N, C-alpha and C positions, 0 to 999 in steps of 0.2 A: 294509125291515120292521120294527118297532120290538120292542126288544129289554131286556131287563134281567139283571142279575148276580145269579147267588143260590148263597150257600155252599154246599158239600158239611157234610153228607148232605142237606139242604136241599130241593138240587134234585134229588139224585136221587129223593128222596119224591116230588119234585114230578110226574117223568116218571113215578115206580112208579101215580098216582096214590093215594099214601098222604096227600096234602098236598094240601088243593085250595082251601087259604086260605095266603095270604102278610102275615102282620102285618108292615105298614111304617107310617114315621110322614109318607110323601110322600103328596101327593096328585095325583090326576090326572084330569083330563075322558075322556081316552081310555077309548074300549072296542073291544075287535074281538080279532083274530091278534096273539098276541105270543112273540118267541121268548126263551125260558128258557134262561139260557146259565149255565155253575156258574165260581165265581170261582177262581182259581189259587190262595188262600190257605183252604185250612178251617178248621170251626167252632172243632175240636178240636184236643188233640193229637194227633197221629201214633197212637200206641198207641190210644188212643179209638178213631179212626180205621178203626184195621184190627181192630178186633174188628168194629165195625159194618158192615165189607165182607164178613166172615166171616155176622156175625148175617142181610144182605140177602143173602147168594151173588151180590156183583157185585162189579167193584172201581171205583172214583169214579174216573170224568173229571176232571181239572180247567183251565180255562181254557180249554171246549169249549160248542159250542152241543148242545142237549141235547133239546129236544124245543119244540114250538109247541102254546100255549095259546089260549085263547076266555079277555079278559079281562073277564066276564061283568058286574064289579059294583068299586065302592070305597066302601064305607062304616064309621059306625064300629063299632067292632068290638063284637060285644053279648054277650050273657053264654053262655056254651055253643058258644062257638065256639072254644074252644081243642082240643077236640077234630079238627074239621077243620085247624085248621091246627097240632097236633102241637104245642102250648106249654103247658106246665103251671098259667102264671095268664094271666086276665084282665086287663086294660091297657085302661080305661076313655078311654086320651087315643090308643089306638093306632087303626089304620087298615087295613081288612081288604080285600086284593085277592082278587075269587071268583073262580076258573080254574074254567074245563070245556072237553070236550073236547079230552083232552092226546094231542096225535101225535107220537111219537118221531122224531126227524130223522139224516141220515145227521150223527156226527159232524163239526166242524170247528174250527180254531181261534179263537179272540175274544178279544181285548183286554179288560177287563173296565171299565167306565165309572159314573160314580155316576148313579144315576137311568136313567130312558129313554132309551135311543138309540137310530140306525139300523143295521141290518144291509143289505148289499143283497141284493135280494130272489133272485137269481141264484146266489145262496149257500147258501140253504135249500133240502135237499129233501127229503123225508118219506119216511120208512120206510115200506113197506108192511107191516110187523108191527109190533104195539105189545107192550109189556110185559104179562108173565102170559098171554099169548094163547096157546090151545092149536096145535101145531102137530103135524103129521107129513112123517119123513121122504119123499122118494120116490126110486120106484123106483131101480137102478142105484150108489146113495149108498153108498160101500164104504171104510173108514176103514186105507188102504195098511198104515200103522205095523203094524195086526192083525188085518189080515187079516177083519176083521168086516164083514158087510153091513147098513149102520144100513135097507135096505129096510122101511118100515113101523110103524122105530120113530116113539114119540111123545114129547113133553115140552111144556117151556113157553117162550115167548122170555123170558129174563133181561136180555139185553143188546142191543144194536147198538150197533159200532162198527168202527174200522177197521184194517183190520193193520197196519204198518209198512207195504208196501209198498202201501197206501193205497186197500186193497178193503175195502169194507165188507163187514161178516159180521155174522149170528147167534147169539148162545150162547143154543145150547138146553137148559135142565135136563131133564132124565129124569124120565118120569115114574115112577110103583112100578111096573109092571110090566114097563118096558124097561128100567129098574134093573137087576131078579131076572133080565134076560137076559142080564147079561153076565158073562162065565164069570171063574171064579173066578184063574185063571190071569191075563188082564188085571187084572184089581184089582191084583193081587200084582205086578205090574209095573208098573204106574202109582204106587201107592206108593211102591214103589223109586228108581222116578225122579224123585217129586214131580209126577204130573199128577194134573191132576183127570179122576178117570172117572165123576163126575157132570152131566153134560153133556159138548157138543162144540160149537167154534164151524163153523157152517156157512155157504153162500152162500144169498144168499136166493132162487139157484136151485134151488135144493136141498129146499125145504120147502115146505109150504102150508099153510093153514091148516086147523086138525079141532078139533072138538069132543073138551072134555080127557075121560078117563074116566076119572080119580078127583080127589083135593083134596088141597091140600098138605097137610094132615095124612098120606094116606097116603102121600106119598112120604116124607115125618119117617119113619114108620112104617119101609117098606122101607129105610132106609137105616138105620137103628137094627138091624134084623132082621140084616143084613149083616157088620155091625159087630160084633154079637155074636154071630154063629155061628162069624164068624171072627177072632177076640182075637189072633193070632199074628199076623197081616198089618196090625193097626193098633197094636201097641204103642208107647211109646215106640223112636227111635229113637237 
């Protein structure tokens, strides 16, 4: 499969569907599936990258294959492409690589190369879940550390990643109703131990697709309410 390397955070923005145009100075006659890989070197200083991770609610992967897109077109940049490319300025000399049909893959290490390069097809395994997709936790899924039965809890996919043991997992950010179901005692423990309580890592077999029952704004409102109602848990330590 043909592949390209893209610096973070731009690679994540392609994976998440926010960035559908990649601005480059190289042309290509190729059209079709293209594996998007993240470079090892980020585009911005570490402090800025950490702030963006917090904003996006994810952990950027470096030197990894992230997703397959369909390269639909390569053409000169046009006025108005800035929004889809997530760039500030129009560049009449630049070329727009137009991406469609984003499909996350189970991440694996890739050494960045210049321009288009080849990756063995057998390494590419498409994830059954996409970024932002609504999911529901299947019955019998229990958080052993806290004794919480997650059956029926819902959220959205925020990441597909590999554990240190090489097992693929999905990070699910809870929706507003699920967030309000978390016992305050659990939130207190998570804050004390520096654990994330806004989402959870689950196996592919533990979730299934489901229509979202709220919006991202509802999720943020629920988070704000929990913090405002329990200020003693979120004071600077």
